[in-house]
N, C-alpha and C positions, 0 to 999 in steps of 0.2 A: 683656618687650617690650611696646608699642604694637601692637594689630593693627588693620587699617582698618575699623573696624566701632565703632557705639557702645557694645554688648554690650563689646566687647575694653577698649573705654577704661574702662569701669566697674570691669570686674575687674581690671583693672589696677592701680587705684587713684587713677586720675584723672578729676577731676569733670567731668562734663559741664554745661554751662551750662543752666540751669533757669530763666532769665528771659528776659526781653523783649531780642532783640538791638537795638541802636541802629544805624541806619545811620550811616555817614561823616558829620561836618559839612558843610552845603551851604554854599559860599562865594557871595557874592553874584555874580550874572552880570553881571559889569561888567570892562570892559579894566585894565590897571594892572601892578603890579609885584609879584612871586612871589619867595620865596627858598626854595631846598631846599637842606637840609644831611644828606648823608648820613654814617651814623656809627653806632659800636656803642648799642646800648640793650637794656633788657629790657623783654619783654612777656607778659603772660598768655594764652599760648597754649591753657591747658587749663583757663584761670576763674582768678578771683581767690583760691581756696582753694589753688590747687596753685603749687609756685612758679615765681615767672618766667622765662619762657625768653630767654637772652642771642642777640640776632638785631642786623643790622645793618638801620638804617631810617631812611628821610627823616623828619627833625623828631623822632626817637623815637617814631613811629607806624607801626603795620603795619596796613591800607597807609598809604601817604604821604598828605599832606593833597591832600585832594580840589580841583582847580582846575576853576574854571568860567567861563566867558565864553559872551557872545554870539557868534554867528556874525558873522564879518565884522569883530571886535574885535579891535586889535593885542594881543600878548601878548609881557611880559618876564621871563624866570624867570633870575633869578643861582643858580648852582650854587656852592658854597663846598664843596670836597671835606673832608669830618671822618675818612675813611678811612684805613687805614695801607697804601693802594696806590692805585694810577690809578682813575679812573673816568670814565662820559660819561653823558649822559642821552638815550636816545633816545625819541622822541614816537611811539610805534607808531600807524601807520594815518593818520596826518596827513600832506595833501600841503603841502611847504613847502620853502623854499629848500634844497638840499643841503647848504650849510655847516652849519644847523642839526639835520641830520639825527642826530647823535650818534654816528657810527661814528668811532674812534679809527683814526688813521692814513689813513683815505678821505675822511673831511669836516672834521676837525679832530685837532688834537693832542689827546692824554687829559689829562684835568685830573689834577695831580699832587698827592698829599697836602697839605693847606693852601693848595692853588691854588685858582683861580676859574674859571667861564667863565659867558658872557652868553647867553642863549637869546632870539632875538628872529623873531617872526613873526605872521601872521596868518592864522589857519585858514580857509580858504574853504568847508570842509564841516560842518553841525553834524552832531552825531553824539556815539556812547560811543568815546574814546579811551583809551590810557593811557600812562605812561610807565615807562621801567625803564631800567637800565645796559647799555651793549655793551662793556665790559669784564670779562674771567672771570665772563661772564654766569650761568653754571649756578651759581657760588658766589655772587656777589653778588644776584642775584635769590631765589637759592634759601635766603639768610638773611634775606629780610624786606624788599629794594629795590624797590617798584614802587607805583602810586600812579594812581588814574583822572585823568583829564582829560576835562570835558564841554563839549561847545561845543552851547549850545541853540539848537533850531531858534526862528524867530519866532512859528510858530505850534504849538504843541505840542498833542497832542491831550488833552481833558478827563481828568482822573484826579483821585482824592483824594490819592494819595500817591506820591511818585516815589523809587524807592530804588534805591542803587548796591551791587551784591552781587560783591565781587572774592573768588573762591572760588580757594582753594589746596590745596597737600598739602605737608607735611612731614615728612622724615625724621627722626625723633628717637629718641635712645637710653633704656636704661631710667630714667634720672634727668630725663627730659625736656628735655635739651640736645639742640643738633642735631648727627646723627653726622657727624662730621669724614671722609667717604667722599668728598666730591666728586672726579670726574673719574677714577673708576676703571673698569678694564677692561669687566666688567660692564655697567656703565651706557651705556659708550660704544658697545659692540658691538651691544647688545640694546634695551630698551625707553625707556633713559633712567633717570633719578632719579624712581622712583615712591615716594610717602611714605607712611607709617604713620598719618599725622593729616590729616583734612580739615579746614578751617577755612573759616568765613564772617566776611569783615572782619577777619583776625585774631584768630579765637575759633574754640574749640571750638563746632562749632554744633549744639546742643540743641533749641531750639525758638524759634519766630520768632513772636509776637505778631500777629493776622489781626481786624479786625470784618467780621464778616456784613453781605453787600452793598455792600461798598467796592470802587473799581476802582484796581489798581498798577497802575504804570509800573515793571516790572523793568529797570534795567542791568546785564545779568550778564557778567564779564570773568572768561577764564580766566586766571589769572596761575602755575598751576604751570608747573616745567621740563618735565614730560613727560605728566603724567596728562592723558587725554581723558576729561571728565565726558559725560554722557548724563543729565540730569535730566529725571525722569517726577513729575509734579505729581498725585498721587493724588487722584482725586475733583475734577480742575479742567480747566481747555481752555484752554492757554495760547496766545496768538495772538502770531505772530512779526510785528513792524513795523520790525524793522532788523537787519541782519547787518553785524558788523565796523563798524558806525556808518552804513553806508547803507541809505535805506529801501529795504523793498521791499512789495511789494502784500501787506497784513496776509492771511497765512493761518494754520490753526490748525497747531501744531507736528506734522508726521508721526509717527502712531502715538503722538502724547501727549508724544514725548521731545524733548527741548532737548539736543543734541550742540554741545559747545563744546571744541574741539582747544585744545592751549596757543595762549595769543596771542588766540583767537578770542573775539568778543563776540555777543551777543544782546540785544535790546530786546524786554520780552516786555509784551503788557496781560493783566492778569489780574483775571479777575473773581469775587470771594470768593463764591460761590455755597452754603459750607454753612452750617449752624444755629451758632448762638450755643453754646459750650460744646463743639464738636466740633473733634475734631483730626482731620490729614490729614499722612501721610508724602510727604517728597518723597526720592526713590530715585536712588539712580546706579548705573544697571544697563548702564552702555557694557561692561563684561566682566560677562558674564551668570552666570559661573561664580564671580565674586566682586562680587556684587551688595551695596550696604548702605543704611542709613538715614542720608541727609546731615543732614536734620533733621526737625522735625514743623511745620507749619502748625498753629499751636493759635488756635481762635476764641475772644474774648472773651466774657465771659457779658453781653453787654449788647444790646439790641434792635437791629434789622439796619439799617443806614445807608440804606436804601432796600430797597421791597418788590421788584423787578425788576433787572438791569442796567442800566448806563447805555445809552440810545440816543443815542450820537453817534459820529461819525467818528474811526477809528485811524488813518486813513491820515499819513503824513508828508511833507512837501512833499520834493520831488527835490532833490540837491544838485547843483552845476554842474559836471560831469564829462562831458568829451568823449566822443562817442560814437564806438565803433571803427566805420572802416570797412572790413567785411570782404574786401569786392570789390578793395580795394588794399593788403591789409594783409602784410605779410612774416613767414613762418613758421619757427619753429625748433623743433627735437627737442631734449628734454633728458629723460636717462635717469637716474634714482635706481637708485644700485647699491652693494652693500657690505653689512655688517653679519653678523652671526652667521648661520647658514644659509641665508646666501646666495651669489650664483654669480660675485660679484667675486673673478678670480684675480689682478688687478693692476691698478695705477693709476698716474699720473704725478704724484708729490709733488715739487714744486721744481724741476721738467722733468727730472725723472729716473723711469724706470720701475722700479716695484719691484713683487716679489711680494706676496701677502697677508700672508704671515710676517714679512716686513719691515715692511710698512704697520701691523700690529698692533703690534710693537714699538716703533713711535714713535706710537703712540694714534691713527692716522690710518687708519679701516677703513670710511670711507662715499664716495662718490663721485659729481659729475655729471659726464655727459659721459666717463666715465674718467679726469676730475683730481679727485686729492682735494686739497682746500686746504689749504697749511700754514700761510697766516696770509689776513687778509682784504684787505691792500694789496696784490693780486695784480693781472697785467694782466686785463685783462676778457675773461670767457669769452664773452660776446656782445657786438655794438656795435649801436646801435642810431640809427636816422636819425630826428632831432629833428622832431615832427610826424607822422610815419608811424604808423598802426595795427601793431600787433606781436601775432602768435598765437604763445604758447609751447605746444608738445603736450609735455605732462609724462607719463611712463611710469614708474610704481614697480615697478621688477624687485628688490625686496627681499622679506623676509619680516616687514617690520614696518610701522605706518602712518606716515606723514608728514606734518605740518602745514608745507607750503612759504609763507614770507613773503617777498613784494616790498617793499622800501622804496619811499617815495616817489611810491609809486601803489595805486590800486584797479582792480584789473581784473573785468572779466566772464566769467564761468563759461558758456561756450557750448556745452561738450559735456562728458559723463562716459560713459566706458566705451565710445565710439565712437557715442554716441545724443547727439541734440541737448536741452539743459538748457533746458526750458521754462519756468522763472521767469529764468534769465540773470542771478541776483542779482550785485551788484556785491560782492568781496571783496578782504583785502589779505593773507589766509592760508588756502590751501585744503588740506583732510584728502584725501592720499591714502590710501585703505588696500592692504593687500598686492595687488598684481596690476593695481591700479585704473589707468585713464588720465584725462586731463580736458585738454579745451583753456580756454586763459584768453586774454583779447582786452584791449587796452588801447594807448591812443595816448600815445607816447612824446615827450609834450610839456614835459617838466622834465630840462635839461641837468644832467650829472654823472655820477659813479660813485656807482649805486647797491646795497646789497647785496642779494642772493638767498639764502636761506639756510633749511633746517630749524629750526621753531620747540622741537623739540626738542631742549633748548640742548645736551646731550650730544651729541647728532648734529652739530651745527654745529660743535661746538669738533674733531670725531674727521672731519673733512673734507668734511662736507656743507654747502658754502656757495659762492658766486661771485658776482663783481662784473658787472653790467651797467653800460655806459656809454652816454650820450645825448649825440651831438653835434651 
C-alpha cells in the first residue's frame, strides 16, 4: 500500500520523478472558442517508468487544458460528454451569469453521455480560477476531472517565470489504480476522501528545477477532494499577492506556510535566493503529526540570474467588486453541524425530521441550520434582496474543518472568532476549523439560485449544501 510520503512511495516500488516538472502549457491570452471533452484516459501519475493509471480527464490530460484569456474578454467553451454518466462544468470562483454556473438541475440540465453544452460568459475579474464537474463530484473530480482557468490582468507584476501548480491527492490501490471506494461511510462522516499519493500537475512530484536569482509567480490551486495543504517553502519567503483569484495587499505568508483548503487558490511571488546546486524541501505540514515532503526545489548549477532580488512592485490591480455596505446589511446565522463525534441528534431531510441513525443509514450526516440536503435543486435556505449587502455569520459546530464555498460571488471575510479581520480579504471559499466562526460580507447583485456548500466533496454529498436565492 502506498503511504503518503516520498519514502513510502520509493519503498513500495513506485518511482518518484527525478526530472524537472514542466508546468501546464500556456494557451495564448485571447478570447475565442475552446472545447473540453471529459472521458476515460490513462496518465502516468507515478512517473513514466510505472504503469499508467486509468483516470477520467479533459482531453486526455490531468489537469485538463489550461484556459487563458485577458480580463474582460469573452469566452466560449463547448463541452462534449465522453463519460458514461451525466456531467457538467462549474467555473469555480468566477462571477458569471447564473445559467453558466454548471450546477445540474439548478442552473442547467446535466449533460448526458454523448451530449453537448456551450458555456459563454465574459469574466469581469482577473485571477486564478479553475473548472471541475458538479455531478457526482467526489467521483468525477476524484478521478481527475479538473483544470485551470487563468484570467490575466492588464498590468501583471514583473517576474521571470509564471507557473500554475494544480496540487492534488489520489487514493490508489497497490497496483497503482484508483481505489473504488467513493462515497463510503467513513469518508462521508469523517474528513472526506483523503488520498495516499500527492501530485503536482498530475505527476508524483519529486523535484522542481529553479535558477538562483529568478523571481517566480506561482498560481497554486488545491484540486483535492478533501485534503487541506499547508505548504512551507524551506529557505524561502513566499509573498502572497492574491487569494481565490482576488488581489490582496502583498504580505509574507504567516509563519512561512501557505494554507490551501480544497478549492482554495493562492498567487505567490517567490524569489529564488538559494545558491546554485542547492536543494530545499517544500513541506506539507497541515497535519503536524503526518507532515511529508511534497517536493524539492533544486537549483540549477548555473550562475545566478541576478545578484539581488528584483526591486519591482508585487501588488495586483483591484478587481471591480462591489464594496459591501455593512451599515445597511442583512445578517444571517448559519450553523454547520453533524459528522462523526458531532452533536447533531436529528435534522430535516426532504421535509421530514429524522434521527441521526436514520440519517446515517441514508448517507446524510451533515446539516446547515438543521437541514440535511437531499439534493441540490431544493427550496432556498435563504433569499436575498438583489443589490443589498448580506452578512453570513458562520459557526462550525462539528469536529472537522469545512471549506465553505459560495457560487457566483466573492465575499469579504470581515471577522474571525469574534474579532475583526485586519486584511478583510476577498475569498470564495473560507476554511472554518473546528469550533471556529467567521463573518462574510458581499453584495447580492447577481440574480438566480446559487449553491453554498462544503468543498470537502464527500461532506457536500452527505448533506452540507444549500441554495441561496437572489431576487
